[in-house]
N, CA, C and O atoms as a CHARMM CRD file, in Angstrom:
* protein
*
  332
    1    1 MET  N    -29.89100  33.27900 -20.73100 PROA 1      0.00000
    2    1 MET  CA   -29.59000  34.55200 -20.11200 PROA 1      0.00000
    3    1 MET  C    -28.07700  34.71600 -20.02400 PROA 1      0.00000
    4    1 MET  O    -27.35900  33.77400 -19.68900 PROA 1      0.00000
    5    2 TYR  N    -27.60800  35.90400 -20.32600 PROA 2      0.00000
    6    2 TYR  CA   -26.18100  36.20100 -20.29600 PROA 2      0.00000
    7    2 TYR  C    -25.73100  36.47600 -18.87100 PROA 2      0.00000
    8    2 TYR  O    -26.41000  37.18400 -18.12700 PROA 2      0.00000
    9    3 SER  N    -24.58800  35.91700 -18.48700 PROA 3      0.00000
   10    3 SER  CA   -24.02100  36.23000 -17.18100 PROA 3      0.00000
   11    3 SER  C    -22.50400  36.24900 -17.29200 PROA 3      0.00000
   12    3 SER  O    -21.91700  35.53800 -18.10800 PROA 3      0.00000
   13    4 LEU  N    -21.88700  37.06400 -16.46800 PROA 4      0.00000
   14    4 LEU  CA   -20.43400  37.14800 -16.45300 PROA 4      0.00000
   15    4 LEU  C    -19.85400  35.96100 -15.71400 PROA 4      0.00000
   16    4 LEU  O    -20.40100  35.51800 -14.70400 PROA 4      0.00000
   17    5 LYS  N    -18.75200  35.45100 -16.21500 PROA 5      0.00000
   18    5 LYS  CA   -18.06600  34.37300 -15.53100 PROA 5      0.00000
   19    5 LYS  C    -16.90400  34.97300 -14.75600 PROA 5      0.00000
   20    5 LYS  O    -16.05300  35.65600 -15.32400 PROA 5      0.00000
   21    6 ASN  N    -16.87500  34.71800 -13.48200 PROA 6      0.00000
   22    6 ASN  CA   -15.82100  35.21400 -12.60300 PROA 6      0.00000
   23    6 ASN  C    -15.61900  36.72400 -12.73400 PROA 6      0.00000
   24    6 ASN  O    -14.52700  37.17600 -13.07900 PROA 6      0.00000
   25    7 PRO  N    -16.66000  37.49900 -12.46300 PROA 7      0.00000
   26    7 PRO  CA   -16.46500  38.96200 -12.54700 PROA 7      0.00000
   27    7 PRO  C    -15.45000  39.42300 -11.51100 PROA 7      0.00000
   28    7 PRO  O    -15.35300  38.86200 -10.42000 PROA 7      0.00000
   29    8 GLU  N    -14.71400  40.43400 -11.86600 PROA 8      0.00000
   30    8 GLU  CA   -13.70500  40.98800 -10.96900 PROA 8      0.00000
   31    8 GLU  C    -14.24000  42.28200 -10.37800 PROA 8      0.00000
   32    8 GLU  O    -14.65400  43.18500 -11.10500 PROA 8      0.00000
   33    9 ILE  N    -14.22800  42.36200  -9.07500 PROA 9      0.00000
   34    9 ILE  CA   -14.70200  43.55700  -8.39300 PROA 9      0.00000
   35    9 ILE  C    -13.51500  44.22000  -7.72600 PROA 9      0.00000
   36    9 ILE  O    -12.76700  43.59300  -6.97600 PROA 9      0.00000
   37   10 GLN  N    -13.36100  45.49700  -8.01500 PROA 10     0.00000
   38   10 GLN  CA   -12.27000  46.27300  -7.43200 PROA 10     0.00000
   39   10 GLN  C    -12.82800  47.57300  -6.89000 PROA 10     0.00000
   40   10 GLN  O    -13.65000  48.22000  -7.53900 PROA 10     0.00000
   41   11 LEU  N    -12.39200  47.95100  -5.71900 PROA 11     0.00000
   42   11 LEU  CA   -12.70300  49.26200  -5.17300 PROA 11     0.00000
   43   11 LEU  C    -11.43100  50.08900  -5.31300 PROA 11     0.00000
   44   11 LEU  O    -10.40900  49.77600  -4.70300 PROA 11     0.00000
   45   12 TRP  N    -11.49900  51.13400  -6.11000 PROA 12     0.00000
   46   12 TRP  CA   -10.32400  51.95700  -6.38000 PROA 12     0.00000
   47   12 TRP  C    -10.30200  53.17400  -5.47300 PROA 12     0.00000
   48   12 TRP  O    -11.30100  53.88000  -5.33900 PROA 12     0.00000
   49   13 GLU  N     -9.18300  53.40700  -4.86900 PROA 13     0.00000
   50   13 GLU  CA    -8.99300  54.62100  -4.09200 PROA 13     0.00000
   51   13 GLU  C     -8.46400  55.71000  -5.02400 PROA 13     0.00000
   52   13 GLU  O     -8.01600  55.42200  -6.13400 PROA 13     0.00000
   53   14 LEU  N     -8.51700  56.93300  -4.57600 PROA 14     0.00000
   54   14 LEU  CA    -8.09100  58.06700  -5.38500 PROA 14     0.00000
   55   14 LEU  C     -6.65300  57.89900  -5.89000 PROA 14     0.00000
   56   14 LEU  O     -6.36300  58.26500  -7.02900 PROA 14     0.00000
   57   15 GLN  N     -5.76700  57.36300  -5.08600 PROA 15     0.00000
   58   15 GLN  CA    -4.36500  57.17500  -5.49700 PROA 15     0.00000
   59   15 GLN  C     -4.26400  56.26000  -6.72300 PROA 15     0.00000
   60   15 GLN  O     -3.43900  56.49500  -7.60500 PROA 15     0.00000
   61   16 HSD  N     -5.09400  55.23000  -6.77900 PROA 16     0.00000
   62   16 HSD  CA    -5.09900  54.31400  -7.93200 PROA 16     0.00000
   63   16 HSD  C     -5.55400  55.05800  -9.19500 PROA 16     0.00000
   64   16 HSD  O     -4.95600  54.90200 -10.25900 PROA 16     0.00000
   65   17 ILE  N     -6.59200  55.85100  -9.07400 PROA 17     0.00000
   66   17 ILE  CA    -7.11900  56.58900 -10.22100 PROA 17     0.00000
   67   17 ILE  C     -6.09000  57.59600 -10.73000 PROA 17     0.00000
   68   17 ILE  O     -5.94600  57.77600 -11.93900 PROA 17     0.00000
   69   18 LYS  N     -5.37800  58.24800  -9.82100 PROA 18     0.00000
   70   18 LYS  CA    -4.36000  59.22100 -10.21700 PROA 18     0.00000
   71   18 LYS  C     -3.21000  58.57400 -10.97800 PROA 18     0.00000
   72   18 LYS  O     -2.53300  59.24900 -11.75300 PROA 18     0.00000
   73   19 LYS  N     -2.97300  57.28000 -10.77300 PROA 19     0.00000
   74   19 LYS  CA    -1.86900  56.57600 -11.43300 PROA 19     0.00000
   75   19 LYS  C     -2.24600  56.03700 -12.81100 PROA 19     0.00000
   76   19 LYS  O     -1.38000  55.52300 -13.51900 PROA 19     0.00000
   77   20 LEU  N     -3.51100  56.13900 -13.20800 PROA 20     0.00000
   78   20 LEU  CA    -3.93600  55.64400 -14.52100 PROA 20     0.00000
   79   20 LEU  C     -3.22700  56.42900 -15.61700 PROA 20     0.00000
   80   20 LEU  O     -2.96200  57.62100 -15.46000 PROA 20     0.00000
   81   21 GLU  N     -2.91800  55.75900 -16.72800 PROA 21     0.00000
   82   21 GLU  CA    -2.20000  56.39300 -17.83600 PROA 21     0.00000
   83   21 GLU  C     -3.04500  57.43200 -18.56000 PROA 21     0.00000
   84   21 GLU  O     -2.51500  58.42700 -19.05400 PROA 21     0.00000
   85   22 GLY  N     -4.32400  57.21600 -18.62600 PROA 22     0.00000
   86   22 GLY  CA    -5.21300  58.15700 -19.30800 PROA 22     0.00000
   87   22 GLY  C     -6.40500  58.44800 -18.43700 PROA 22     0.00000
   88   22 GLY  O     -6.51800  57.91300 -17.33400 PROA 22     0.00000
   89   23 PRO  N     -7.30800  59.29800 -18.92100 PROA 23     0.00000
   90   23 PRO  CA    -8.49900  59.60900 -18.12600 PROA 23     0.00000
   91   23 PRO  C     -9.43600  58.40400 -18.03800 PROA 23     0.00000
   92   23 PRO  O     -9.54500  57.61300 -18.97500 PROA 23     0.00000
   93   24 LEU  N    -10.09200  58.28700 -16.92300 PROA 24     0.00000
   94   24 LEU  CA   -11.05600  57.20600 -16.72800 PROA 24     0.00000
   95   24 LEU  C    -12.28500  57.41900 -17.60800 PROA 24     0.00000
   96   24 LEU  O    -12.82900  56.47300 -18.17600 PROA 24     0.00000
   97   25 ILE  N    -12.71100  58.67900 -17.70900 PROA 25     0.00000
   98   25 ILE  CA   -13.85700  59.04300 -18.53600 PROA 25     0.00000
   99   25 ILE  C    -13.42800  60.21500 -19.41900 PROA 25     0.00000
  100   25 ILE  O    -12.94400  61.23100 -18.91900 PROA 25     0.00000
  101   26 LEU  N    -13.60600  60.06900 -20.72300 PROA 26     0.00000
  102   26 LEU  CA   -13.19900  61.11800 -21.65700 PROA 26     0.00000
  103   26 LEU  C    -14.15800  62.30200 -21.60400 PROA 26     0.00000
  104   26 LEU  O    -15.37000  62.12800 -21.47200 PROA 26     0.00000
  105   27 SER  N    -13.61100  63.48900 -21.70700 PROA 27     0.00000
  106   27 SER  CA   -14.43500  64.70400 -21.79200 PROA 27     0.00000
  107   27 SER  C    -15.08000  64.76300 -23.17500 PROA 27     0.00000
  108   27 SER  O    -14.72200  63.99300 -24.06700 PROA 27     0.00000
  109   28 SER  N    -16.02800  65.67600 -23.34800 PROA 28     0.00000
  110   28 SER  CA   -16.67100  65.81500 -24.66400 PROA 28     0.00000
  111   28 SER  C    -15.64800  66.22900 -25.71800 PROA 28     0.00000
  112   28 SER  O    -15.74100  65.79000 -26.86400 PROA 28     0.00000
  113   29 MET  N    -14.68100  67.06000 -25.35800 PROA 29     0.00000
  114   29 MET  CA   -13.63700  67.46100 -26.30900 PROA 29     0.00000
  115   29 MET  C    -12.75300  66.26200 -26.68200 PROA 29     0.00000
  116   29 MET  O    -12.41700  66.07900 -27.85200 PROA 29     0.00000
  117   30 GLN  N    -12.38400  65.46300 -25.70300 PROA 30     0.00000
  118   30 GLN  CA   -11.55300  64.28500 -25.98500 PROA 30     0.00000
  119   30 GLN  C    -12.30700  63.28800 -26.85600 PROA 30     0.00000
  120   30 GLN  O    -11.71900  62.68600 -27.75400 PROA 30     0.00000
  121   31 ARG  N    -13.60700  63.10700 -26.60100 PROA 31     0.00000
  122   31 ARG  CA   -14.40900  62.20500 -27.43700 PROA 31     0.00000
  123   31 ARG  C    -14.47500  62.73800 -28.86100 PROA 31     0.00000
  124   31 ARG  O    -14.34700  61.96800 -29.81400 PROA 31     0.00000
  125   32 SER  N    -14.67200  64.03000 -29.01900 PROA 32     0.00000
  126   32 SER  CA   -14.75100  64.63600 -30.34100 PROA 32     0.00000
  127   32 SER  C    -13.44600  64.45200 -31.11400 PROA 32     0.00000
  128   32 SER  O    -13.47000  64.12300 -32.30000 PROA 32     0.00000
  129   33 GLU  N    -12.31900  64.66000 -30.45500 PROA 33     0.00000
  130   33 GLU  CA   -11.01200  64.49100 -31.10200 PROA 33     0.00000
  131   33 GLU  C    -10.77200  63.05200 -31.55500 PROA 33     0.00000
  132   33 GLU  O    -10.05200  62.82200 -32.52600 PROA 33     0.00000
  133   34 ARG  N    -11.37100  62.08200 -30.85900 PROA 34     0.00000
  134   34 ARG  CA   -11.17100  60.65800 -31.17000 PROA 34     0.00000
  135   34 ARG  C    -12.33500  60.06100 -31.96100 PROA 34     0.00000
  136   34 ARG  O    -12.35700  58.85800 -32.22300 PROA 34     0.00000
  137   35 PHE  N    -13.30500  60.90500 -32.34300 PROA 35     0.00000
  138   35 PHE  CA   -14.49600  60.47700 -33.08900 PROA 35     0.00000
  139   35 PHE  C    -15.28200  59.41300 -32.32300 PROA 35     0.00000
  140   35 PHE  O    -15.74200  58.42900 -32.90200 PROA 35     0.00000
  141   36 ILE  N    -15.42600  59.62300 -31.03000 PROA 36     0.00000
  142   36 ILE  CA   -16.16500  58.70600 -30.17300 PROA 36     0.00000
  143   36 ILE  C    -17.50600  59.33400 -29.84100 PROA 36     0.00000
  144   36 ILE  O    -17.58600  60.49200 -29.43100 PROA 36     0.00000
  145   37 GLU  N    -18.56000  58.54700 -30.02600 PROA 37     0.00000
  146   37 GLU  CA   -19.90700  59.01900 -29.73800 PROA 37     0.00000
  147   37 GLU  C    -20.34500  58.53200 -28.35900 PROA 37     0.00000
  148   37 GLU  O    -19.92900  57.46900 -27.89700 PROA 37     0.00000
  149   38 GLU  N    -21.18800  59.32700 -27.71700 PROA 38     0.00000
  150   38 GLU  CA   -21.72100  58.96200 -26.41000 PROA 38     0.00000
  151   38 GLU  C    -23.22400  58.78400 -26.51500 PROA 38     0.00000
  152   38 GLU  O    -23.90900  59.60100 -27.13000 PROA 38     0.00000
  153   39 SER  N    -23.74000  57.71700 -25.91600 PROA 39     0.00000
  154   39 SER  CA   -25.18500  57.51800 -25.85700 PROA 39     0.00000
  155   39 SER  C    -25.55300  57.03900 -24.45600 PROA 39     0.00000
  156   39 SER  O    -24.76100  56.40400 -23.76000 PROA 39     0.00000
  157   40 MET  N    -26.79100  57.36900 -24.07100 PROA 40     0.00000
  158   40 MET  CA   -27.29100  56.98200 -22.75400 PROA 40     0.00000
  159   40 MET  C    -28.65900  56.31900 -22.93700 PROA 40     0.00000
  160   40 MET  O    -29.69300  56.97400 -22.80800 PROA 40     0.00000
  161   41 PRO  N    -28.66000  55.02000 -23.23800 PROA 41     0.00000
  162   41 PRO  CA   -29.93300  54.35700 -23.52700 PROA 41     0.00000
  163   41 PRO  C    -30.81800  54.14600 -22.30200 PROA 41     0.00000
  164   41 PRO  O    -32.03500  54.01300 -22.43600 PROA 41     0.00000
  165   42 ILE  N    -30.22500  54.11300 -21.11700 PROA 42     0.00000
  166   42 ILE  CA   -31.00700  53.92000 -19.89300 PROA 42     0.00000
  167   42 ILE  C    -30.69400  55.06300 -18.94000 PROA 42     0.00000
  168   42 ILE  O    -29.55900  55.21800 -18.48900 PROA 42     0.00000
  169   43 VAL  N    -31.70800  55.85900 -18.63900 PROA 43     0.00000
  170   43 VAL  CA   -31.55200  56.98400 -17.71400 PROA 43     0.00000
  171   43 VAL  C    -32.76100  57.01100 -16.78900 PROA 43     0.00000
  172   43 VAL  O    -33.89700  57.14600 -17.24200 PROA 43     0.00000
  173   44 THR  N    -32.50900  56.88200 -15.48900 PROA 44     0.00000
  174   44 THR  CA   -33.56300  57.04400 -14.49300 PROA 44     0.00000
  175   44 THR  C    -33.04000  58.02400 -13.44800 PROA 44     0.00000
  176   44 THR  O    -31.92400  58.52900 -13.57100 PROA 44     0.00000
  177   45 GLN  N    -33.83400  58.28900 -12.43300 PROA 45     0.00000
  178   45 GLN  CA   -33.39100  59.20900 -11.38400 PROA 45     0.00000
  179   45 GLN  C    -32.24800  58.62400 -10.56200 PROA 45     0.00000
  180   45 GLN  O    -31.49800  59.36900  -9.93200 PROA 45     0.00000
  181   46 SER  N    -32.10700  57.29700 -10.55900 PROA 46     0.00000
  182   46 SER  CA   -31.08000  56.68800  -9.71300 PROA 46     0.00000
  183   46 SER  C    -30.05900  55.84400 -10.47900 PROA 46     0.00000
  184   46 SER  O    -29.14800  55.28500  -9.86900 PROA 46     0.00000
  185   47 TYR  N    -30.19700  55.74200 -11.82000 PROA 47     0.00000
  186   47 TYR  CA   -29.30300  54.86100 -12.57900 PROA 47     0.00000
  187   47 TYR  C    -29.13600  55.38400 -14.00000 PROA 47     0.00000
  188   47 TYR  O    -30.09800  55.83500 -14.62200 PROA 47     0.00000
  189   48 VAL  N    -27.89500  55.32000 -14.51400 PROA 48     0.00000
  190   48 VAL  CA   -27.61000  55.73500 -15.89400 PROA 48     0.00000
  191   48 VAL  C    -26.57100  54.78600 -16.48800 PROA 48     0.00000
  192   48 VAL  O    -25.59000  54.43300 -15.83300 PROA 48     0.00000
  193   49 GLU  N    -26.79700  54.37900 -17.73300 PROA 49     0.00000
  194   49 GLU  CA   -25.79500  53.64300 -18.50600 PROA 49     0.00000
  195   49 GLU  C    -25.29800  54.56300 -19.61000 PROA 49     0.00000
  196   49 GLU  O    -26.09000  55.18400 -20.32000 PROA 49     0.00000
  197   50 VAL  N    -23.97600  54.64600 -19.74900 PROA 50     0.00000
  198   50 VAL  CA   -23.36100  55.50300 -20.75100 PROA 50     0.00000
  199   50 VAL  C    -22.46000  54.63900 -21.62600 PROA 50     0.00000
  200   50 VAL  O    -21.57400  53.94400 -21.12800 PROA 50     0.00000
  201   51 PHE  N    -22.70100  54.69200 -22.95000 PROA 51     0.00000
  202   51 PHE  CA   -21.88200  53.95700 -23.90800 PROA 51     0.00000
  203   51 PHE  C    -20.98800  54.94200 -24.65800 PROA 51     0.00000
  204   51 PHE  O    -21.43800  56.01700 -25.05300 PROA 51     0.00000
  205   52 HSD  N    -19.74700  54.58100 -24.84900 PROA 52     0.00000
  206   52 HSD  CA   -18.83700  55.31000 -25.73600 PROA 52     0.00000
  207   52 HSD  C    -18.49700  54.36000 -26.87100 PROA 52     0.00000
  208   52 HSD  O    -18.01800  53.24900 -26.64100 PROA 52     0.00000
  209   53 SER  N    -18.74500  54.80200 -28.09800 PROA 53     0.00000
  210   53 SER  CA   -18.50400  53.93300 -29.25700 PROA 53     0.00000
  211   53 SER  C    -18.03700  54.75900 -30.43600 PROA 53     0.00000
  212   53 SER  O    -18.16300  55.98300 -30.45100 PROA 53     0.00000
  213   54 LYS  N    -17.49600  54.06800 -31.42300 PROA 54     0.00000
  214   54 LYS  CA   -17.10300  54.70800 -32.68400 PROA 54     0.00000
  215   54 LYS  C    -18.17300  54.39000 -33.71100 PROA 54     0.00000
  216   54 LYS  O    -18.69600  53.27500 -33.72000 PROA 54     0.00000
  217   55 PRO  N    -18.51600  55.33600 -34.57900 PROA 55     0.00000
  218   55 PRO  CA   -19.59000  55.11100 -35.55000 PROA 55     0.00000
  219   55 PRO  C    -19.37500  53.87400 -36.42300 PROA 55     0.00000
  220   55 PRO  O    -20.33500  53.17200 -36.74000 PROA 55     0.00000
  221   56 GLU  N    -18.14400  53.60200 -36.81000 PROA 56     0.00000
  222   56 GLU  CA   -17.89300  52.47000 -37.70100 PROA 56     0.00000
  223   56 GLU  C    -17.73200  51.14400 -36.96500 PROA 56     0.00000
  224   56 GLU  O    -17.67700  50.09300 -37.60200 PROA 56     0.00000
  225   57 ALA  N    -17.65700  51.17300 -35.64100 PROA 57     0.00000
  226   57 ALA  CA   -17.46600  49.94400 -34.86100 PROA 57     0.00000
  227   57 ALA  C    -18.79500  49.20500 -34.70400 PROA 57     0.00000
  228   57 ALA  O    -19.86900  49.80600 -34.72600 PROA 57     0.00000
  229   58 ASP  N    -18.69300  47.89500 -34.54600 PROA 58     0.00000
  230   58 ASP  CA   -19.88500  47.07800 -34.37000 PROA 58     0.00000
  231   58 ASP  C    -20.43500  47.13500 -32.95000 PROA 58     0.00000
  232   58 ASP  O    -21.62300  46.89400 -32.73500 PROA 58     0.00000
  233   59 SER  N    -19.59000  47.44900 -31.99100 PROA 59     0.00000
  234   59 SER  CA   -20.05000  47.45200 -30.60800 PROA 59     0.00000
  235   59 SER  C    -19.39800  48.59400 -29.83700 PROA 59     0.00000
  236   59 SER  O    -18.60900  49.36400 -30.38500 PROA 59     0.00000
  237   60 TYR  N    -19.73600  48.68400 -28.58700 PROA 60     0.00000
  238   60 TYR  CA   -19.23400  49.77800 -27.77000 PROA 60     0.00000
  239   60 TYR  C    -17.76500  49.56800 -27.39800 PROA 60     0.00000
  240   60 TYR  O    -17.27100  48.44100 -27.38700 PROA 60     0.00000
  241   61 LEU  N    -17.08400  50.65900 -27.09700 PROA 61     0.00000
  242   61 LEU  CA   -15.71300  50.60600 -26.58400 PROA 61     0.00000
  243   61 LEU  C    -15.73100  50.58000 -25.06200 PROA 61     0.00000
  244   61 LEU  O    -15.00200  49.81700 -24.42800 PROA 61     0.00000
  245   62 MET  N    -16.58200  51.43100 -24.49100 PROA 62     0.00000
  246   62 MET  CA   -16.66800  51.54000 -23.03700 PROA 62     0.00000
  247   62 MET  C    -18.14000  51.58500 -22.63100 PROA 62     0.00000
  248   62 MET  O    -18.97300  52.17700 -23.31700 PROA 62     0.00000
  249   63 LEU  N    -18.43600  50.95100 -21.51000 PROA 63     0.00000
  250   63 LEU  CA   -19.75200  51.03000 -20.90200 PROA 63     0.00000
  251   63 LEU  C    -19.55100  51.43300 -19.45100 PROA 63     0.00000
  252   63 LEU  O    -18.84700  50.76300 -18.69500 PROA 63     0.00000
  253   64 TYR  N    -20.18100  52.53700 -19.07500 PROA 64     0.00000
  254   64 TYR  CA   -20.13100  53.03100 -17.70100 PROA 64     0.00000
  255   64 TYR  C    -21.52500  52.89100 -17.10600 PROA 64     0.00000
  256   64 TYR  O    -22.52000  53.21800 -17.75400 PROA 64     0.00000
  257   65 LYS  N    -21.59300  52.40600 -15.87400 PROA 65     0.00000
  258   65 LYS  CA   -22.86900  52.32000 -15.15800 PROA 65     0.00000
  259   65 LYS  C    -22.73900  53.15500 -13.89000 PROA 65     0.00000
  260   65 LYS  O    -21.87900  52.90700 -13.04500 PROA 65     0.00000
  261   66 PHE  N    -23.61300  54.14900 -13.78000 PROA 66     0.00000
  262   66 PHE  CA   -23.59600  55.05900 -12.64200 PROA 66     0.00000
  263   66 PHE  C    -24.85300  54.85900 -11.80600 PROA 66     0.00000
  264   66 PHE  O    -25.92600  54.56700 -12.33400 PROA 66     0.00000
  265   67 ARG  N    -24.70500  55.02200 -10.49300 PROA 67     0.00000
  266   67 ARG  CA   -25.83600  54.93500  -9.58000 PROA 67     0.00000
  267   67 ARG  C    -25.83500  56.15200  -8.65400 PROA 67     0.00000
  268   67 ARG  O    -24.79100  56.57200  -8.15400 PROA 67     0.00000
  269   68 ASN  N    -27.02100  56.70200  -8.44100 PROA 68     0.00000
  270   68 ASN  CA   -27.18400  57.85200  -7.55600 PROA 68     0.00000
  271   68 ASN  C    -27.56800  57.34000  -6.17400 PROA 68     0.00000
  272   68 ASN  O    -28.61300  56.71500  -5.99300 PROA 68     0.00000
  273   69 LEU  N    -26.71000  57.61600  -5.21100 PROA 69     0.00000
  274   69 LEU  CA   -26.97400  57.24300  -3.82600 PROA 69     0.00000
  275   69 LEU  C    -26.86800  58.49000  -2.95600 PROA 69     0.00000
  276   69 LEU  O    -25.80200  59.09800  -2.85600 PROA 69     0.00000
  277   70 GLY  N    -27.95000  58.85700  -2.34500 PROA 70     0.00000
  278   70 GLY  CA   -27.95400  60.01300  -1.45900 PROA 70     0.00000
  279   70 GLY  C    -27.60200  61.31800  -2.15000 PROA 70     0.00000
  280   70 GLY  O    -27.01800  62.20600  -1.53000 PROA 70     0.00000
  281   71 GLY  N    -27.94800  61.45000  -3.42300 PROA 71     0.00000
  282   71 GLY  CA   -27.67800  62.68100  -4.15700 PROA 71     0.00000
  283   71 GLY  C    -26.32100  62.73900  -4.83800 PROA 71     0.00000
  284   71 GLY  O    -26.02800  63.72000  -5.52200 PROA 71     0.00000
  285   72 CYS  N    -25.47200  61.70900  -4.67200 PROA 72     0.00000
  286   72 CYS  CA   -24.15200  61.65600  -5.32300 PROA 72     0.00000
  287   72 CYS  C    -24.13100  60.53000  -6.34700 PROA 72     0.00000
  288   72 CYS  O    -24.63000  59.43400  -6.09000 PROA 72     0.00000
  289   73 TRP  N    -23.54500  60.81100  -7.51800 PROA 73     0.00000
  290   73 TRP  CA   -23.43000  59.80400  -8.56200 PROA 73     0.00000
  291   73 TRP  C    -22.11200  59.04800  -8.39900 PROA 73     0.00000
  292   73 TRP  O    -21.04800  59.65100  -8.26100 PROA 73     0.00000
  293   74 TYR  N    -22.20200  57.71900  -8.41700 PROA 74     0.00000
  294   74 TYR  CA   -21.03900  56.84900  -8.26200 PROA 74     0.00000
  295   74 TYR  C    -20.89600  55.96800  -9.49900 PROA 74     0.00000
  296   74 TYR  O    -21.88300  55.47800 -10.04800 PROA 74     0.00000
  297   75 LEU  N    -19.65400  55.77600  -9.92300 PROA 75     0.00000
  298   75 LEU  CA   -19.38700  54.82200 -11.00100 PROA 75     0.00000
  299   75 LEU  C    -19.47600  53.43500 -10.39400 PROA 75     0.00000
  300   75 LEU  O    -18.64100  53.04300  -9.57900 PROA 75     0.00000
  301   76 GLU  N    -20.49700  52.70000 -10.80100 PROA 76     0.00000
  302   76 GLU  CA   -20.77200  51.38300 -10.23000 PROA 76     0.00000
  303   76 GLU  C    -20.05700  50.27100 -10.99400 PROA 76     0.00000
  304   76 GLU  O    -19.54000  49.32700 -10.39600 PROA 76     0.00000
  305   77 GLU  N    -20.03500  50.39200 -12.32000 PROA 77     0.00000
  306   77 GLU  CA   -19.38000  49.38600 -13.16300 PROA 77     0.00000
  307   77 GLU  C    -18.70400  50.06700 -14.32900 PROA 77     0.00000
  308   77 GLU  O    -19.13100  51.12200 -14.79800 PROA 77     0.00000
  309   78 LEU  N    -17.63300  49.43300 -14.78700 PROA 78     0.00000
  310   78 LEU  CA   -16.89700  49.90200 -15.96300 PROA 78     0.00000
  311   78 LEU  C    -16.55000  48.68100 -16.79800 PROA 78     0.00000
  312   78 LEU  O    -15.90500  47.75400 -16.30800 PROA 78     0.00000
  313   79 HSD  N    -16.97200  48.67700 -18.05000 PROA 79     0.00000
  314   79 HSD  CA   -16.65500  47.58600 -18.97600 PROA 79     0.00000
  315   79 HSD  C    -15.84200  48.17900 -20.11200 PROA 79     0.00000
  316   79 HSD  O    -16.33400  49.01700 -20.86700 PROA 79     0.00000
  317   80 ASP  N    -14.60700  47.74600 -20.22900 PROA 80     0.00000
  318   80 ASP  CA   -13.68700  48.27400 -21.23900 PROA 80     0.00000
  319   80 ASP  C    -13.47300  47.22200 -22.31500 PROA 80     0.00000
  320   80 ASP  O    -12.82100  46.20700 -22.06800 PROA 80     0.00000
  321   81 LYS  N    -14.01600  47.45300 -23.51000 PROA 81     0.00000
  322   81 LYS  CA   -13.82800  46.53200 -24.62500 PROA 81     0.00000
  323   81 LYS  C    -12.86800  47.10500 -25.66300 PROA 81     0.00000
  324   81 LYS  O    -12.74100  46.57300 -26.76600 PROA 81     0.00000
  325   82 SER  N    -12.19800  48.18700 -25.30200 PROA 82     0.00000
  326   82 SER  CA   -11.30600  48.84100 -26.26300 PROA 82     0.00000
  327   82 SER  C     -9.94000  48.17300 -26.34400 PROA 82     0.00000
  328   82 SER  O     -9.16300  48.46500 -27.25200 PROA 82     0.00000
  329   83 LEU  N     -9.64200  47.28600 -25.41100 PROA 83     0.00000
  330   83 LEU  CA    -8.32600  46.64100 -25.40000 PROA 83     0.00000
  331   83 LEU  C     -8.20900  45.53400 -26.41100 PROA 83     0.00000
  332   83 LEU  O     -7.15800  44.90100 -26.51600 PROA 83     0.00000
């Protein structure tokens, strides 16, 4: 079974997000300009996984995991393999 070794957990406040160099999540227009495809292989009423990948790449660039709590969607995990 696969498991992460020493996962890093960070709670980001709005000020941290505003200081990021680029957008945390690309819009559909930004994905189109960069030839990035979006897929959602797991979608339930309370959980969604979103992959951003390039058609010619072997694996995903970004994986976002969202959870619905009390009617609001929260970004629960972010895996960035584009670096």
